KEVOTI-501543 format. One record per residue: chain; residue number from 0; z negated, x negated, y negated of N, C-alpha, C in turn; residue in three letters. Coordinates in steps of 0.02 Angstrom, whole numbers, always signed. Layout:
REM KEVOTI-501543
<'A' NUM <Z X Y> <Z X Y> <Z X Y> 'ala'>;
...
***
This chain:
REM KEVOTI-501543
<'A' 0 <+17 +1013 +410> <+8 +938 +398> <+57 +906 +417> 'met'>;
<'A' 1 <+45 +843 +353> <+101 +787 +345> <+72 +725 +399> 'his'>;
<'A' 2 <+88 +701 +462> <+71 +657 +495> <+105 +586 +504> 'ile'>;
<'A' 3 <+82 +528 +501> <+105 +464 +513> <+97 +445 +570> 'val'>;
<'A' 4 <+136 +441 +626> <+126 +418 +684> <+140 +365 +707> 'leu'>;
<'A' 5 <+99 +319 +728> <+111 +231 +736> <+83 +221 +814> 'val'>;
<'A' 6 <+125 +228 +853> <+91 +215 +921> <+145 +182 +949> 'glu'>;
<'A' 7 <+156 +113 +1003> <+207 +86 +1025> <+223 +107 +1105> 'asp'>;
<'A' 8 <+176 +122 +1120> <+191 +174 +1194> <+237 +231 +1186> 'asp'>;
<'A' 9 <+300 +227 +1207> <+347 +273 +1197> <+327 +349 +1234> 'ala'>;
<'A' 10 <+296 +326 +1283> <+264 +383 +1316> <+230 +418 +1299> 'arg'>;
<'A' 11 <+177 +387 +1254> <+122 +423 +1232> <+144 +462 +1158> 'ile'>;
<'A' 12 <+177 +406 +1130> <+212 +427 +1060> <+261 +484 +1067> 'arg'>;
<'A' 13 <+301 +489 +1122> <+331 +555 +1123> <+308 +606 +1134> 'asp'>;
<'A' 14 <+251 +614 +1181> <+213 +677 +1193> <+154 +701 +1134> 'phe'>;
<'A' 15 <+129 +648 +1108> <+110 +664 +1019> <+165 +707 +977> 'leu'>;
<'A' 16 <+210 +669 +977> <+269 +708 +917> <+294 +761 +943> 'tyr'>;
<'A' 17 <+302 +755 +1008> <+326 +841 +1027> <+286 +907 +1025> 'arg'>;
<'A' 18 <+194 +883 +1039> <+148 +932 +1063> <+132 +938 +967> 'gly'>;
<'A' 19 <+140 +878 +925> <+106 +900 +842> <+157 +926 +814> 'leu'>;
<'A' 20 <+228 +924 +833> <+269 +960 +802> <+285 +1026 +829> 'thr'>;
<'A' 21 <+273 +1035 +874> <+266 +1113 +900> <+194 +1155 +877> 'ala'>;
<'A' 22 <+155 +1118 +836> <+101 +1136 +819> <+113 +1149 +739> 'glu'>;
<'A' 23 <+188 +1155 +723> <+197 +1149 +647> <+190 +1103 +613> 'gly'>;
<'A' 24 <+183 +1042 +622> <+173 +994 +580> <+230 +924 +567> 'his'>;
<'A' 25 <+226 +907 +520> <+286 +858 +517> <+274 +797 +527> 'arg'>;
<'A' 26 <+301 +752 +575> <+274 +697 +603> <+329 +645 +582> 'val'>;
<'A' 27 <+309 +584 +571> <+361 +530 +550> <+320 +490 +607> 'asp'>;
<'A' 28 <+373 +457 +646> <+355 +420 +718> <+366 +356 +717> 'ala'>;
<'A' 29 <+312 +317 +728> <+337 +244 +711> <+312 +198 +778> 'phe'>;
<'A' 30 <+336 +141 +796> <+328 +96 +870> <+288 +33 +838> 'ser'>;
<'A' 31 <+307 +20 +763> <+279 -56 +744> <+231 -52 +672> 'glu'>;
<'A' 32 <+196 -104 +672> <+149 -85 +621> <+181 -89 +529> 'gly'>;
<'A' 33 <+216 -149 +535> <+245 -181 +487> <+294 -121 +453> 'gln'>;
<'A' 34 <+336 -93 +495> <+383 -39 +467> <+335 +21 +445> 'thr'>;
<'A' 35 <+281 +36 +476> <+221 +100 +458> <+213 +86 +415> 'ala'>;
<'A' 36 <+174 +25 +389> <+149 +7 +337> <+182 +13 +257> 'leu'>;
<'A' 37 <+249 -6 +252> <+279 -6 +211> <+299 +65 +190> 'leu'>;
<'A' 38 <+310 +118 +255> <+313 +159 +229> <+254 +235 +224> 'his'>;
<'A' 39 <+211 +217 +234> <+152 +242 +198> <+132 +223 +133> 'ile'>;
<'A' 40 <+146 +150 +117> <+149 +115 +45> <+194 +169 +7> 'ile'>;
<'A' 41 <+256 +180 +42> <+309 +229 -9> <+253 +289 +3> 'gln'>;
<'A' 42 <+239 +316 +31> <+204 +389 +26> <+169 +385 -27> 'cys'>;
<'A' 43 <+121 +344 -32> <+73 +329 -79> <+95 +327 -159> 'ala'>;
<'A' 44 <+157 +304 -161> <+155 +285 -222> <+233 +347 -238> 'arg'>;
<'A' 45 <+256 +406 -201> <+296 +464 -211> <+259 +504 -221> 'asp'>;
<'A' 46 <+238 +543 -281> <+196 +588 -292> <+213 +656 -264> 'met'>;
<'A' 47 <+280 +652 -259> <+311 +734 -230> <+297 +731 -146> 'glu'>;
<'A' 48 <+276 +672 -115> <+252 +669 -38> <+190 +703 -26> 'thr'>;
<'A' 49 <+195 +751 +13> <+111 +749 +36> <+76 +707 +68> 'thr'>;
<'A' 50 <+21 +711 +38> <-15 +663 +81> <-28 +668 +135> 'arg'>;
<'A' 51 <-7 +609 +199> <-15 +603 +264> <-101 +595 +309> 'pro'>;
<'A' 52 <-100 +618 +348> <-140 +607 +388> <-111 +539 +437> 'val'>;
<'A' 53 <-122 +472 +454> <-123 +440 +507> <-148 +431 +547> 'ile'>;
<'A' 54 <-98 +439 +604> <-125 +423 +689> <-100 +341 +695> 'ile'>;
<'A' 55 <-153 +296 +717> <-131 +226 +711> <-175 +192 +776> 'leu'>;
<'A' 56 <-112 +167 +796> <-122 +136 +876> <-166 +76 +845> 'asp'>;
<'A' 57 <-212 +50 +884> <-252 +0 +882> <-209 -79 +886> 'arg'>;
<'A' 58 <-170 -62 +953> <-147 -131 +979> <-75 -114 +973> 'leu'>;
<'A' 59 <-48 -159 +936> <+46 -131 +922> <+67 -210 +919> 'leu'>;
<'A' 60 <+152 -209 +950> <+199 -260 +969> <+175 -339 +902> 'pro'>;
<'A' 61 <+186 -299 +827> <+199 -362 +770> <+123 -365 +739> 'asp'>;
<'A' 62 <+102 -316 +704> <+26 -329 +672> <-7 -262 +703> 'ile'>;
<'A' 63 <-67 -264 +726> <-121 -231 +748> <-153 -181 +673> 'gly'>;
<'A' 64 <-169 -109 +716> <-194 -71 +687> <-241 -88 +635> 'gly'>;
<'A' 65 <-275 -127 +662> <-356 -156 +604> <-315 -192 +538> 'ile'>;
<'A' 66 <-256 -224 +557> <-220 -255 +507> <-192 -217 +457> 'glu'>;
<'A' 67 <-147 -158 +480> <-126 -115 +431> <-181 -77 +395> 'val'>;
<'A' 68 <-229 -59 +438> <-282 -15 +390> <-311 -47 +350> 'cys'>;
<'A' 69 <-333 -113 +363> <-370 -165 +315> <-317 -169 +258> 'arg'>;
<'A' 70 <-250 -169 +267> <-207 -197 +219> <-207 -115 +156> 'asn'>;
<'A' 71 <-200 -57 +190> <-194 -11 +168> <-262 +11 +128> 'leu'>;
<'A' 72 <-314 -1 +139> <-360 +6 +82> <-369 -44 +40> 'arg'>;
<'A' 73 <-353 -116 +51> <-339 -160 +4> <-297 -166 -42> 'thr'>;
<'A' 74 <-257 -93 -32> <-197 -76 -82> <-225 -9 -112> 'ala'>;
<'A' 75 <-289 +4 -114> <-309 +67 -132> <-308 +126 -107> 'gly'>;
<'A' 76 <-253 +148 -56> <-219 +175 -28> <-269 +225 +6> 'ile'>;
<'A' 77 <-290 +289 +6> <-351 +318 +46> <-329 +384 +92> 'thr'>;
<'A' 78 <-276 +377 +116> <-251 +409 +162> <-310 +424 +223> 'phe'>;
<'A' 79 <-320 +478 +259> <-361 +465 +306> <-330 +432 +361> 'pro'>;
<'A' 80 <-366 +394 +421> <-348 +359 +462> <-390 +383 +540> 'val'>;
<'A' 81 <-337 +405 +589> <-369 +393 +658> <-356 +343 +683> 'leu'>;
<'A' 82 <-399 +297 +717> <-387 +254 +762> <-373 +270 +835> 'met'>;
<'A' 83 <-327 +247 +859> <-314 +276 +935> <-309 +200 +981> 'leu'>;
<'A' 84 <-355 +199 +1029> <-360 +144 +1060> <-378 +145 +1127> 'thr'>;
<'A' 85 <-354 +79 +1182> <-391 +88 +1242> <-445 +42 +1250> 'ala'>;
<'A' 86 <-489 +18 +1182> <-535 -21 +1163> <-580 +38 +1162> 'leu'>;
<'A' 87 <-648 +40 +1206> <-679 +77 +1167> <-752 +61 +1178> 'asp'>;
<'A' 88 <-771 -24 +1161> <-843 -52 +1167> <-885 -14 +1093> 'ser'>;
<'A' 89 <-921 -1 +1097> <-962 -2 +1037> <-928 -52 +976> 'val'>;
<'A' 90 <-917 -125 +983> <-895 -169 +945> <-833 -148 +913> 'glu'>;
<'A' 91 <-799 -130 +982> <-718 -113 +945> <-717 -58 +886> 'asp'>;
<'A' 92 <-754 +8 +914> <-778 +47 +868> <-799 +39 +811> 'thr'>;
<'A' 93 <-843 -19 +807> <-875 -28 +743> <-825 -61 +698> 'val'>;
<'A' 94 <-785 -118 +729> <-736 -166 +686> <-698 -113 +651> 'ser'>;
<'A' 95 <-650 -56 +690> <-607 -7 +675> <-636 +20 +613> 'gly'>;
<'A' 96 <-707 +36 +623> <-721 +73 +556> <-740 +44 +494> 'leu'>;
<'A' 97 <-743 -41 +515> <-767 -61 +456> <-694 -101 +408> 'glu'>;
<'A' 98 <-644 -103 +450> <-572 -96 +428> <-545 -58 +396> 'ala'>;
<'A' 99 <-587 +13 +388> <-571 +72 +360> <-552 +134 +385> 'gly'>;
<'A' 100 <-522 +126 +437> <-527 +207 +497> <-583 +250 +453> 'ala'>;
<'A' 101 <-558 +308 +493> <-600 +373 +463> <-628 +385 +524> 'asp'>;
<'A' 102 <-605 +388 +580> <-609 +413 +656> <-588 +369 +701> 'asp'>;
<'A' 103 <-613 +372 +758> <-573 +341 +798> <-586 +370 +878> 'tyr'>;
<'A' 104 <-529 +369 +903> <-524 +413 +977> <-509 +379 +1024> 'leu'>;
<'A' 105 <-524 +346 +1089> <-531 +302 +1130> <-474 +354 +1194> 'ala'>;
<'A' 106 <-422 +309 +1208> <-383 +336 +1278> <-415 +326 +1337> 'lys'>;
<'A' 107 <-382 +381 +1375> <-340 +437 +1378> <-386 +505 +1342> 'pro'>;
<'A' 108 <-360 +537 +1300> <-395 +592 +1254> <-367 +651 +1266> 'phe'>;
<'A' 109 <-401 +724 +1253> <-372 +793 +1268> <-340 +788 +1190> 'ala'>;
<'A' 110 <-278 +820 +1207> <-239 +830 +1141> <-273 +889 +1084> 'phe'>;
<'A' 111 <-319 +917 +1119> <-351 +976 +1076> <-416 +942 +1047> 'glu'>;
<'A' 112 <-431 +881 +1069> <-503 +840 +1010> <-448 +825 +977> 'glu'>;
<'A' 113 <-385 +780 +997> <-343 +755 +927> <-340 +804 +885> 'leu'>;
<'A' 114 <-327 +854 +908> <-300 +923 +846> <-358 +923 +796> 'leu'>;
<'A' 115 <-429 +914 +850> <-485 +950 +805> <-500 +898 +761> 'ala'>;
<'A' 116 <-493 +843 +779> <-521 +774 +732> <-469 +777 +677> 'arg'>;
<'A' 117 <-398 +783 +676> <-369 +795 +630> <-374 +840 +576> 'leu'>;
<'A' 118 <-382 +906 +618> <-425 +961 +559> <-476 +935 +524> 'gly'>;
<'A' 119 <-524 +895 +562> <-581 +868 +517> <-573 +826 +455> 'ala'>;
<'A' 120 <-530 +783 +483> <-514 +733 +432> <-481 +749 +377> 'leu'>;
<'A' 121 <-429 +801 +376> <-396 +841 +323> <-454 +878 +281> 'thr'>;
<'A' 122 <-508 +900 +328> <-554 +943 +263> <-589 +890 +243> 'arg'>;
<'A' 123 <-617 +832 +254> <-663 +790 +229> <-627 +762 +158> 'arg'>;
<'A' 124 <-563 +736 +169> <-519 +704 +126> <-488 +765 +78> 'his'>;
<'A' 125 <-488 +823 +76> <-457 +842 +6> <-511 +827 -39> 'val'>;
<'A' 126 <-451 +825 -107> <-497 +801 -165> <-507 +718 -189> 'gly'>;
<'A' 127 <-480 +689 -120> <-499 +620 -114> <-447 +571 -153> 'his'>;
<'A' 128 <-399 +608 -165> <-346 +578 -195> <-356 +530 -243> 'ala'>;
<'A' 129 <-329 +470 -227> <-320 +434 -302> <-294 +459 -356> 'cys'>;
<'A' 130 <-328 +447 -433> <-277 +456 -484> <-221 +434 -483> 'ser'>;
<'A' 131 <-180 +468 -513> <-120 +436 -518> <-109 +376 -591> 'pro'>;
<'A' 132 <-160 +371 -640> <-173 +356 -689> <-202 +254 -649> 'asp'>;
<'A' 133 <-248 +281 -602> <-257 +208 -587> <-218 +176 -548> 'lys'>;
<'A' 134 <-173 +186 -508> <-115 +137 -488> <-44 +145 -519> 'leu'>;
<'A' 135 <-41 +87 -527> <+51 +73 -545> <+85 +41 -503> 'leu'>;
<'A' 136 <+147 +67 -491> <+192 +49 -428> <+260 +19 -455> 'trp'>;
<'A' 137 <+273 -36 -428> <+351 -66 -448> <+376 -65 -379> 'val'>;
<'A' 138 <+418 -37 -341> <+429 -41 -275> <+369 -41 -225> 'gly'>;
<'A' 139 <+362 -92 -186> <+297 -113 -145> <+247 -128 -177> 'asp'>;
<'A' 140 <+258 -153 -256> <+186 -189 -284> <+145 -144 -314> 'leu'>;
<'A' 141 <+95 -158 -309> <+43 -106 -328> <+0 -145 -367> 'cys'>;
<'A' 142 <-14 -102 -435> <-71 -140 -474> <-150 -75 -473> 'leu'>;
<'A' 143 <-188 -105 -464> <-266 -76 -457> <-288 -84 -523> 'asp'>;
<'A' 144 <-273 -39 -577> <-312 -44 -629> <-399 -40 -626> 'arg'>;
<'A' 145 <-406 -8 -589> <-484 +4 -598> <-538 -51 -542> 'glu'>;
<'A' 146 <-500 -77 -508> <-508 -137 -458> <-479 -189 -481> 'gln'>;
<'A' 147 <-435 -199 -540> <-415 -258 -570> <-381 -305 -516> 'cys'>;
<'A' 148 <-346 -275 -461> <-311 -321 -404> <-229 -298 -404> 'cys'>;
<'A' 149 <-206 -334 -365> <-129 -316 -360> <-112 -329 -291> 'ala'>;
<'A' 150 <-79 -297 -292> <-46 -301 -181> <+29 -273 -184> 'thr'>;
<'A' 151 <+48 -331 -145> <+130 -323 -106> <+144 -318 -46> 'arg'>;
<'A' 152 <+155 -262 -26> <+176 -236 +48> <+112 -238 +66> 'ala'>;
<'A' 153 <+55 -220 +37> <-8 -222 +64> <-35 -278 +70> 'gly'>;
<'A' 154 <+2 -352 +54> <-39 -410 +35> <-85 -412 -26> 'gln'>;
<'A' 155 <-132 -432 -21> <-181 -438 -84> <-139 -501 -125> 'arg'>;
<'A' 156 <-136 -503 -192> <-113 -567 -237> <-167 -585 -273> 'ile'>;
<'A' 157 <-174 -647 -273> <-233 -676 -331> <-203 -678 -373> 'glu'>;
<'A' 158 <-223 -644 -435> <-222 -648 -487> <-256 -670 -541> 'leu'>;
<'A' 159 <-254 -703 -607> <-306 -718 -671> <-299 -661 -712> 'thr'>;
<'A' 160 <-343 -656 -754> <-342 -618 -777> <-280 -610 -842> 'pro'>;
<'A' 161 <-260 -652 -873> <-228 -648 -918> <-158 -633 -860> 'lys'>;
<'A' 162 <-139 -655 -810> <-84 -640 -749> <-98 -579 -741> 'glu'>;
<'A' 163 <-136 -539 -733> <-159 -458 -705> <-137 -434 -789> 'leu'>;
<'A' 164 <-150 -443 -840> <-120 -412 -900> <-54 -418 -920> 'ala'>;
<'A' 165 <-33 -481 -897> <+64 -473 -916> <+74 -420 -879> 'ile'>;
<'A' 166 <+61 -423 -803> <+71 -384 -767> <+62 -291 -770> 'leu'>;
<'A' 167 <+11 -277 -801> <+0 -217 -797> <+47 -200 -875> 'glu'>;
<'A' 168 <+67 -237 -924> <+100 -221 -964> <+204 -221 -951> 'leu'>;
<'A' 169 <+195 -249 -903> <+273 -253 -880> <+270 -185 -823> 'leu'>;
<'A' 170 <+231 -183 -797> <+218 -124 -737> <+226 -56 -774> 'met'>;
<'A' 171 <+199 -41 -819> <+185 +17 -880> <+234 +34 -896> 'ser'>;
<'A' 172 <+286 -16 -897> <+371 +33 -935> <+405 +1 -893> 'ser'>;
<'A' 173 <+430 +12 -821> <+476 -34 -761> <+543 -20 -820> 'pro'>;
<'A' 174 <+581 -68 -824> <+655 -77 -825> <+662 -95 -904> 'gly'>;
<'A' 175 <+589 -87 -950> <+591 -107 -1015> <+587 -182 -1029> 'lys'>;
<'A' 176 <+639 -195 -1068> <+609 -261 -1091> <+574 -279 -1142> 'leu'>;
<'A' 177 <+513 -329 -1121> <+466 -326 -1149> <+485 -413 -1192> 'phe'>;
<'A' 178 <+462 -434 -1268> <+506 -477 -1294> <+427 -528 -1295> 'ser'>;
<'A' 179 <+455 -604 -1305> <+402 -656 -1267> <+346 -633 -1327> 'arg'>;
<'A' 180 <+357 -616 -1382> <+315 -608 -1448> <+272 -542 -1415> 'glu'>;
<'A' 181 <+301 -497 -1380> <+267 -444 -1397> <+217 -469 -1340> 'arg'>;
<'A' 182 <+219 -481 -1263> <+187 -519 -1232> <+135 -552 -1262> 'ile'>;
<'A' 183 <+136 -601 -1303> <+101 -639 -1328> <+40 -608 -1363> 'leu'>;
<'A' 184 <+66 -546 -1424> <+12 -528 -1470> <-11 -454 -1407> 'ser'>;
<'A' 185 <+11 -453 -1348> <-23 -397 -1315> <-72 -433 -1253> 'ser'>;
<'A' 186 <-65 -495 -1259> <-119 -510 -1207> <-167 -561 -1248> 'val'>;
<'A' 187 <-126 -615 -1280> <-167 -648 -1324> <-196 -644 -1382> 'trp'>;
<'A' 188 <-169 -573 -1407> <-188 -561 -1501> <-158 -624 -1520> 'gly'>;
<'A' 189 <-204 -620 -1588> <-195 -676 -1636> <-211 -748 -1637> 'ala'>;
<'A' 190 <-243 -754 -1551> <-280 -816 -1542> <-220 -888 -1504> 'ser'>;
<'A' 191 <-176 -878 -1509> <-119 -906 -1471> <-82 -922 -1540> 'glu'>;
<'A' 192 <-63 -988 -1557> <-6 -999 -1568> <+60 -975 -1547> 'asp'>;
<'A' 193 <+126 -946 -1611> <+159 -917 -1568> <+212 -954 -1569> 'pro'>;
<'A' 194 <+208 -1021 -1585> <+269 -1064 -1555> <+249 -1110 -1489> 'leu'>;
<'A' 195 <+189 -1086 -1463> <+174 -1096 -1395> <+218 -1073 -1332> 'thr'>;
<'A' 196 <+230 -1107 -1271> <+269 -1091 -1225> <+227 -1047 -1152> 'asn'>;
<'A' 197 <+163 -1033 -1190> <+106 -1017 -1128> <+152 -954 -1086> 'ile'>;
<'A' 198 <+192 -902 -1142> <+204 -837 -1084> <+257 -875 -1040> 'val'>;
<'A' 199 <+316 -916 -1059> <+360 -935 -1019> <+303 -973 -954> 'asn'>;
<'A' 200 <+255 -997 -961> <+214 -1033 -898> <+184 -978 -863> 'val'>;
<'A' 201 <+154 -944 -889> <+126 -865 -848> <+172 -836 -809> 'tyr'>;
<'A' 202 <+250 -821 -843> <+284 -787 -815> <+309 -808 -746> 'ile'>;
<'A' 203 <+326 -875 -753> <+331 -924 -680> <+273 -925 -632> 'arg'>;
<'A' 204 <+220 -927 -661> <+163 -913 -617> <+165 -848 -581> 'arg'>;
<'A' 205 <+165 -799 -611> <+179 -730 -595> <+225 -729 -521> 'leu'>;
<'A' 206 <+288 -764 -558> <+344 -750 -519> <+336 -784 -432> 'arg'>;
<'A' 207 <+304 -835 -451> <+296 -884 -396> <+238 -845 -352> 'ser'>;
<'A' 208 <+198 -795 -366> <+143 -770 -320> <+184 -692 -308> 'lys'>;
<'A' 209 <+234 -658 -352> <+236 -588 -339> <+301 -598 -293> 'leu'>;
<'A' 210 <+342 -651 -299> <+399 -655 -239> <+379 -682 -174> 'asp'>;
<'A' 211 <+357 -651 -142> <+335 -668 -69> <+386 -677 -19> 'ile'>;
<'A' 212 <+448 -638 -35> <+503 -659 +16> <+562 -691 -28> 'ser'>;
<'A' 213 <+591 -753 -1> <+620 -805 -47> <+711 -780 -35> 'pro'>;
<'A' 214 <+713 -718 +15> <+768 -690 +11> <+800 -640 -37> 'ser'>;
<'A' 215 <+746 -609 -73> <+744 -545 -123> <+735 -577 -196> 'lys'>;
<'A' 216 <+785 -540 -223> <+784 -561 -306> <+700 -569 -323> 'asp'>;
<'A' 217 <+680 -596 -386> <+634 -588 -405> <+616 -515 -440> 'ser'>;
<'A' 218 <+572 -493 -452> <+537 -429 -472> <+539 -440 -555> 'leu'>;
<'A' 219 <+533 -478 -577> <+532 -502 -648> <+591 -552 -668> 'ile'>;
<'A' 220 <+638 -518 -715> <+684 -551 -712> <+683 -578 -790> 'thr'>;
<'A' 221 <+706 -620 -821> <+736 -634 -893> <+803 -626 -919> 'thr'>;
<'A' 222 <+793 -599 -982> <+852 -587 -1030> <+860 -640 -1085> 'gln'>;
<'A' 223 <+892 -692 -1079> <+869 -759 -1096> <+894 -739 -1170> 'arg'>;
<'A' 224 <+833 -756 -1204> <+834 -760 -1311> <+806 -670 -1315> 'gly'>;
<'A' 225 <+781 -634 -1242> <+764 -577 -1280> <+692 -556 -1250> 'phe'>;
<'A' 226 <+694 -587 -1178> <+620 -570 -1148> <+616 -554 -1077> 'gly'>;
<'A' 227 <+574 -509 -1058> <+564 -510 -969> <+558 -408 -981> 'tyr'>;
<'A' 228 <+582 -407 -902> <+541 -342 -883> <+540 -342 -802> 'arg'>;
<'A' 229 <+535 -294 -803> <+500 -307 -702> <+544 -220 -682> 'ile'>;
<'A' 230 <+588 -249 -619> <+638 -199 -611> <+620 -182 -546> 'asn'>;
<'A' 231 <+631 -128 -513> <+622 -100 -449> <+667 -126 -400> 'his'>;
<'A' 232 <+640 -159 -368> <+696 -199 -309> <+731 -143 -284> 'pro'>;
<'A' 233 <+806 -164 -253> <+850 -140 -234> <+837 -137 -154> 'his'>;
***
């Protein structure tokens, strides 16, 4: 079993890491939610990676387990999640499940029960993988064709239908150069004046929404006089 362990308590994290690896499982361990979230997103887009089961602490130092889980589900990632927490009220359990967790285990817990719950989660999720055709990935940017929505690093990006259509076209062939005329024909058809600058306007709007970090290069680049392409981030 491939397990992603997200637990900020070093004592509990080390105990679970040793115990799970001794049982023969591959374990990726993290102490912070944001780092773990990006790693899980990468696992989702890497078709050669075994689908992991996620052990997720509810209380983390940066973003909480509830937010991590909600971001994963918003991104269309269906990996099974077992949430660990010292908060064991009915309301806490319900909020965890409503955020997308598949099971909920209160601390302290018996290691044998944890193993049994992980096994049950794996059996329930066999065959529940998303179709690779449903999701398009470029780096941490994900486009869900069925839900008609996009996320980046787990954060939902609000896009108009035309913006989604342009993004899907670019993401269908990362690195490929699409001319302004090709985008205009694919998205607007024959209904738009070929002399209009509407493609330029929509590309600027897409960049402003997709480039969530000003310190990084834009995902969509322009080759002046030729067109636009979307590139994997460095």
